[in-house]
C-alpha positions as CSV (number, residue, x, y, z in Angstrom):
1,X,75.8,87.5,100.4
2,X,79.1,85.7,100.5
3,X,78.6,84.5,96.9
4,X,77.9,88.1,95.7
5,X,81.0,89.4,97.5
6,X,83.1,86.6,96.0
7,X,82.0,87.7,92.5
8,X,82.8,91.3,93.3
9,X,86.3,90.6,94.4
10,X,87.0,89.0,91.4
11,X,84.7,91.1,89.2
12,X,86.3,93.7,90.3
13,X,89.6,90.5,90.4
14,X,96.7,83.9,90.1
15,X,103.0,80.2,92.9
16,X,106.6,79.4,91.7
17,X,109.6,81.5,92.5
18,X,107.8,84.2,94.3
19,X,108.9,87.8,94.4
20,X,107.0,90.2,96.8
21,X,108.0,93.3,94.8
22,X,106.6,95.0,91.7
23,X,107.5,93.3,88.4
24,X,107.4,95.2,85.1
25,X,105.1,98.1,84.3
26,X,101.7,96.5,83.8
27,X,98.8,97.8,85.8
28,X,97.1,94.4,85.4
29,X,99.7,91.6,85.3
30,X,98.5,88.3,83.8
31,X,101.6,86.1,84.2
32,X,100.6,82.5,85.0
33,X,101.5,81.8,88.6
34,X,100.9,85.4,89.9
35,X,99.0,85.5,93.1
36,X,97.3,88.2,95.2
37,X,95.8,88.0,98.7
38,X,93.3,90.6,100.0
39,X,91.5,91.5,103.2
40,X,87.9,92.4,102.5
41,X,86.2,94.5,105.2
42,X,82.5,94.9,104.9
43,X,80.3,97.3,106.8
44,X,76.8,96.3,105.7
45,X,73.8,97.8,107.7
46,X,76.0,98.1,110.7
47,X,77.4,94.5,110.6
48,X,81.2,94.4,110.3
49,X,82.9,91.4,108.8
50,X,86.3,90.4,107.3
51,X,87.1,87.8,104.7
52,X,90.2,86.7,102.8
53,X,90.1,86.7,99.0
54,X,92.8,85.0,96.9
55,X,93.2,85.9,93.3
56,X,95.5,84.0,90.9
57,X,96.3,83.6,87.2
58,X,95.8,79.8,86.9
59,X,96.5,79.1,83.2
60,X,96.0,80.3,79.7
61,X,94.0,78.7,76.9
62,X,93.9,79.1,73.1
63,X,90.6,80.6,72.1
64,X,88.8,81.4,68.9
65,X,90.8,83.2,66.2
66,X,94.0,82.3,67.9
67,X,93.3,84.6,70.8
68,X,95.0,83.7,74.1
69,X,92.7,83.8,77.1
70,X,93.9,84.2,80.7
71,X,92.1,82.2,83.4
72,X,92.0,84.3,86.6
73,X,90.6,82.6,89.7
74,X,89.1,84.0,92.9
75,X,89.0,81.7,95.9
76,X,87.4,82.6,99.3
77,X,87.7,80.0,102.1
78,X,84.4,78.3,102.6
79,X,83.0,79.4,99.2
80,X,83.0,77.9,95.7
81,X,85.9,79.1,93.6
82,X,85.2,81.2,90.5
83,X,87.2,81.5,87.2
84,X,87.1,84.6,85.0
85,X,88.1,84.3,81.4
86,X,90.0,87.4,80.4
87,X,91.0,88.4,76.9
88,X,93.8,91.0,76.3
89,X,94.0,93.1,73.1
90,X,95.1,96.5,72.0
91,X,92.0,98.1,73.6
92,X,92.4,96.6,77.0
93,X,91.5,93.6,79.1
94,X,87.9,92.3,79.0
95,X,86.0,89.4,80.6
96,X,84.4,87.0,78.1
97,X,83.2,84.2,80.3
98,X,82.9,82.9,83.9
99,X,82.8,79.5,85.5
100,X,82.3,78.4,89.1
101,X,83.9,75.2,90.4
102,X,80.4,73.7,90.5
103,X,80.0,74.1,86.7
104,X,81.6,71.8,84.1
105,X,81.8,74.5,81.5
106,X,82.3,78.3,81.4
107,X,79.4,80.4,80.5
108,X,80.1,83.0,77.8
109,X,79.1,86.5,78.4
110,X,76.6,88.0,76.0
111,X,79.0,90.8,75.4
112,X,82.6,91.2,76.5
113,X,82.9,93.3,79.7
114,X,85.7,95.8,79.9
115,X,87.8,95.2,83.1
116,X,90.4,97.8,82.3
117,X,91.2,100.0,79.3
118,X,94.6,100.0,77.7
119,X,96.7,102.0,77.6
120,X,95.6,103.2,81.0
121,X,95.9,107.0,80.7
122,X,94.4,109.8,82.7
123,X,91.0,110.7,81.4
124,X,90.3,107.3,79.8
125,X,86.7,106.3,80.1
126,X,84.5,103.2,79.6
127,X,81.2,101.8,80.7
128,X,80.3,98.3,81.9
129,X,77.2,96.7,83.5
130,X,77.5,95.2,87.0
131,X,75.4,93.8,89.8
132,X,74.6,95.1,93.2
133,X,76.9,93.7,95.9
134,X,75.6,95.4,99.0
135,X,72.0,96.6,98.4
136,X,70.3,93.2,98.8
137,X,67.0,92.4,100.6
138,X,67.1,92.4,104.4
139,X,66.1,89.0,105.7
140,X,63.1,87.2,104.3
141,X,60.8,90.0,103.3
142,X,59.4,88.4,100.2
143,X,62.2,89.8,98.1
144,X,64.6,87.0,98.2
145,X,63.8,85.8,94.6
146,X,63.6,89.3,93.2
147,X,65.7,89.7,90.0
148,X,67.8,92.8,90.6
149,X,68.4,95.3,87.8
150,X,71.8,95.7,86.3
151,X,73.9,98.8,87.2
152,X,75.5,100.6,84.3
153,X,78.8,101.9,85.7
154,X,80.7,104.8,84.1
155,X,84.5,104.6,84.8
156,X,87.0,107.3,84.6
157,X,90.8,107.3,85.2
158,X,91.2,110.2,87.5
159,X,95.0,109.9,88.1
160,X,97.9,107.7,87.1
161,X,100.7,108.7,89.4
162,X,99.3,108.2,92.9
163,X,101.0,106.6,95.9
164,X,98.9,104.1,97.8
165,X,99.6,102.4,101.1
166,X,97.9,99.1,102.0
167,X,98.9,96.2,104.3
168,X,101.1,94.7,101.5
169,X,103.2,97.9,101.4
170,X,103.4,101.4,99.8
171,X,103.3,101.5,96.1
172,X,104.0,104.3,93.6
173,X,102.8,104.9,90.0
174,X,99.2,103.9,90.8
175,X,96.2,104.7,88.7
176,X,92.9,105.7,90.4
177,X,89.8,104.5,88.5
178,X,86.5,105.9,89.7
179,X,83.2,104.3,88.7
180,X,79.7,105.8,89.3
181,X,76.3,104.4,88.6
182,X,72.8,104.2,90.0
183,X,70.5,101.3,90.9
184,X,66.7,102.0,90.3
185,X,64.9,100.4,93.2
186,X,61.6,100.4,95.1
187,X,62.9,101.7,98.5
188,X,59.7,101.4,100.5
189,X,56.1,102.6,100.7
190,X,57.2,106.0,101.8
191,X,60.1,106.7,99.4
192,X,58.7,104.8,96.5
193,X,61.1,104.3,93.7
194,X,64.6,105.7,94.1
195,X,67.9,105.8,92.3
196,X,70.5,104.3,94.7
197,X,74.0,105.9,94.1
198,X,76.8,103.4,93.6
199,X,80.4,104.4,93.8
200,X,83.4,102.1,93.0
201,X,87.0,103.3,93.4
202,X,89.9,101.1,92.3
203,X,93.6,101.6,92.5
204,X,96.0,99.7,90.1
205,X,99.7,99.9,90.6
206,X,102.4,99.2,88.0
207,X,104.0,95.8,88.4
208,X,101.5,94.8,91.1
209,X,97.9,95.1,89.8
210,X,94.8,95.8,91.8
211,X,95.8,97.0,95.3
212,X,92.7,98.5,96.7
213,X,88.9,98.8,96.1
214,X,86.3,101.0,97.9
215,X,82.7,100.4,97.0
216,X,79.6,102.2,98.4
217,X,76.0,101.5,97.9
218,X,73.9,103.8,100.0
219,X,70.2,103.7,100.7
220,X,68.1,104.3,103.9
221,X,65.3,101.7,103.8
222,X,63.8,99.0,106.0
223,X,63.8,96.6,103.1
224,X,67.4,96.9,101.8
225,X,70.9,96.5,103.1
226,X,73.3,99.4,102.6
227,X,77.0,100.0,103.3
228,X,80.6,99.9,102.2
229,X,83.2,97.4,101.2
230,X,87.0,98.0,101.4
231,X,89.3,95.5,99.8
232,X,93.1,95.9,100.4
233,X,96.1,93.9,99.2
234,X,97.8,92.1,102.0
235,X,100.4,90.1,100.0
236,X,101.3,89.1,96.5
237,X,103.8,87.1,94.5
238,X,105.0,87.2,90.9
239,X,106.5,84.3,89.0
């Protein structure tokens, strides 16, 4: 479970002269040395937990065709760190590869995955496949090695001028991005197969980046976990 949540924070998610204030007008800053710390509250099948996630832009590398790739890390105390390779172009920011600290080389994605579309305007839409982060087998019920299907999420920018309050402060000029999808799953012998609704809401603020995420994966089943995750920015620094 912790590994899945680590990937989410980053999937959904890098210190010099720090400034704890918005810098510039980017919804997704990628300056090397930028750092964000989040509190992640999980309510999964009635069990409440809190974790600290740290995201940072570690470095850049020169990639094929002269493209510059930004290496964004996610670190969770007690877990293996994860690097996400992000490419920025006129269409937006996309993930092209991932590497954990246990791996020598990054693994290229079969297809680039849109992280955020640029320019980020109200009504902008995109689709991206993702994994289940909450709906996972309960205990050892013979489902531990089951390969979970991908969830095709449809994202829509619902607003671009919201004000959001999180532990790190109150931020203006924030974009609200809402994603919806469904997970086809065998619920149990009574319900049979069912489409589990998945909702993912993200808030990005100019000069700060991602400040809040709410994710819900709801199913009533004796076989599967269900619940909600809320990730909120607690501090940040920009180079």
